[in-house]
N, C-alpha and C positions, 0 to 999 in steps of 0.2 A: 052408537058405541064405536069409539075409534079402534081401529085394528092395529095392534102393536106388532111390529115386525122385529123379531129377534134374530140376529145374525149368529151363525155358528162361529166357534173359535177359529176354525180354519179360514173362514171368510175374513175375519178381522186381520189375521196375519197376512193374508193375500193383499188386502187393501193397504196395509202399512208398507208392505214391500213395494207395491206399485207407486205409492206416494214418494218413497225414498228414491226410486229409480227416476221418477219424474223430476225431482229436485236436482239430482246430479246432472241429468241430461240438459237441464235448462240453466245450469250455472254459467257464468260469464268469466272470461279471462280478463287480464288487466287492460286489454285494449277495448273491452266492451263487446266483443263478439262472443257468440255462444260457443260453448265447448262441451263435447260429449263425455269428457273425462275430467277428473279432478286429481291433480298430482301435486306433490310438494317437493321442490328441489332443495336439497340440503345446502346450507350456506357454509362454505369453508373459508377460513382465514389463514393465509400463508404467513408464517412468522419468519422473517428474514433479517432480523436485527442482531443475529449472533455473529460475532467476529470469527472468521475462519481460523482454524487452529494453526495454520501455517504462519499467521501473523502473531496470534496470542502466545504461541510457544516460543517465539524468537525475539520479539521486542521486549526490552527490559521494562521494569516497573515505572521508570521515569517517563515512559510514553503511554499516554492514555488512548485507548482504542475504542472505536464505535463503528457500526456498520449499518447499511441498509441492504436492499436486495442486490445492488450492483456495485456498491463502492464501500471502501473502508477508509475511515478518517483517523489520522494519527496526530496527536497533539503533544508538544513537549516544550520545555523551557530552553532547549538547545544548548545545554551546558554538559561538558564531559563528566563521566564518572571515574576518570583516571587522572593521574598527576600530569601537570603541565606548568611551565613557567608563566603561562597566561592567566593563571589563577591569581597571581600576585603574592608577594611575600606576606606572611601572616595567615594565609589560608592553609588548612590542613592538607590540601591536595597540591600545594605549591611544590615545585622542584626547580632547581637551577637549570637554565638552558644548557643544551648539549654544547660541549666545547667546540668553538669555531662558529657557532651560530649566534644570531642576535635576536632581539625581541622587539616586535612592533610596539609603539606607544599604547598605553592603556591596557587595563585588565579586561578579561572577558566578562560579559554581562548576560544575565538571563534574557531570553527572548520569548515571544509568543508564537511558536510555530504551529501551523495547522496545514497538514497535507492531506488531500483527498485523492485517492487513486482507484482505478478499476480493479475489482477482485479478479475478474477474468479478462485480462488485457488481450488485445489483438494487434496485429501488425498494422501500421498506418500506411495508406497508399502513398502519401507524401511524407517523407521523413523530415521532421523539424529540427533544426540545429539547436543544440543546447546553448543557453545564454548565461550571462553573468548572474550570480546569485544562486540560491539553493536549487539544485536539480534532483535532490533526493534526500532521504533521511536514513542515517545509520541506525543500528539496533539500539543504541543508547540515546537516541533523540538528537544527536548532533547533525548539522546540515552537511550534505555532500555537495561539493562544487566540482566544476569541470577543470580543464587544464589552463584556463584563462584568468587573467587579472585585469585590473582597471585599465580602460582603454581597449578592452577586448583583445589583448595581446597575450601570447603564451608566457607562462611563468619564466622569468629570466634568471640569470645567475645571481643577481642582487636579491631578488625576492626569495630565491631558494634559501638564503641565509636565515630567513625569518621563521622557518618551519621547525616545530618541535619534533620529538621522536615519534609522535603520533601521525606525522605527515600533515599537521594542521597549524593554523595560526589564527590570530584574532584580527578582525578588520574594523571598519567604521561602526560605531555603536557597540563595540565590544562583541561583535558577532563572531563567535568561534566556529571554524568549519574545516573539514577535511578536503584537501586536494589530492593527497597521495595515500597509499597504504601506510601502515605503521605498526607500532608495537601493540596497539590495543584494538585494532580492527582485523587486519589480515596481513600476514607477511608472505612467506613462501609456502602457502597452503591453500586449502580449498574452502576456507571458512566463508559463511554468508556474512556480507557486510551490511546489507540493508536493501531497500527498494528505491528505485528512481521514480520520478513523477509520472512516467508512463505505465506504472504498475508492474514493471518487470524487475526481478531481483538482480543484485550484483554480488559476485563472488570474488574470492582471491585469485591469485595467479594460476592456480592449478584447477584441473577438472576433477570430476568425481573419481576417476580411476587413478588419480595422483600424478597424471602427466600434464604437461603444459599444452593447452589446446592449440592446434595448428590451423584450424579452420574458422577462426573468428572473422566476421565481416568487418567492413570499414568503420563500424560503430562500436567494435569491441565485443560483439556478442555472437551467439549461435544457439541453435535449438538442440536440446538433449535432456536426458534425465539428470536430476540433482537429488541430493538427500531429502530436500524439501518438496520436490515435485518428481516423484519416481516415475510418473507417466510421461514426463518430458515437458519442457517449456522453453521459450526463448529466454536467455539470461545473459548478462554481461559478466565479463571478467576484467579485473584491473590489468593494466598493461604489464607485459613481461619484459619491457625495455627499461633498463636502468637510465633514468632521466638525467641527462647531462652528467653522467657518472657521479650522481649525488647520493646514490643508495636508495633514492625514492622511486616509486613506481606509480604512475598516474592512475587514478581510479577510473576516470571516464573522460573521453574526448569524442568529438563528433556529434552525431545526431541521436535523437530518441528513436527507438524502434517502433514504438506505438505513439498514440496521441497523448500528450501530457495532461495530467490532472492539475489541480490547483495547489499552490503553496503560498500561504500568506505569512507575513512576519512583520 
């Protein structure tokens, strides 16, 4: 007769506990080596495609914004939201040129502007000179240019005649752009005008306290608090020098403070 051995309940629980401990102690990690513990590391996903408020609250609806973790991309058709003779007669936003001024041939045309800049720009070790073409984007999506014209020469008296009261004119391909401050960007004030390709903002002639800044560097900027950056940031101001007694004030001359991003058109 076979002898049947019956285990007590307490022995069953002890055996189960022993087996569980054995399984855990013999588990292997991803590298194939034995591990005495079994842990689970939670997987977290960082969402960083939200456009920072400083951009979304200032750029107008004509500018489409998107972002990743480090950059913001701005897209626009590059046309003004205000009157100018460069719209051409028949357009609802056409107005006659200011008395004494002329108009370049051709009406302004839609463009395909795409500018990508750093969300948190830093000073560049080597300052790159701004060049012909778009160096930034105004809040309405219009391109910002420096103080140079074709041939990389400063705007002369003849070229000055072609600017409308926005401090802008149209060039080859109907590309409308600002060289100077004007009635629709900033005049004798502290208004934000837009951002340049290096990711730093540009403001009007006055500082946050309503005074004309006296400590601008050779590139037209300085570091300090603004309405949009209360903790301080390097930022540009348009010149406070009446250019050739024209009543216009240059938006930007000299080099970028930071490394420039991309601008395609």
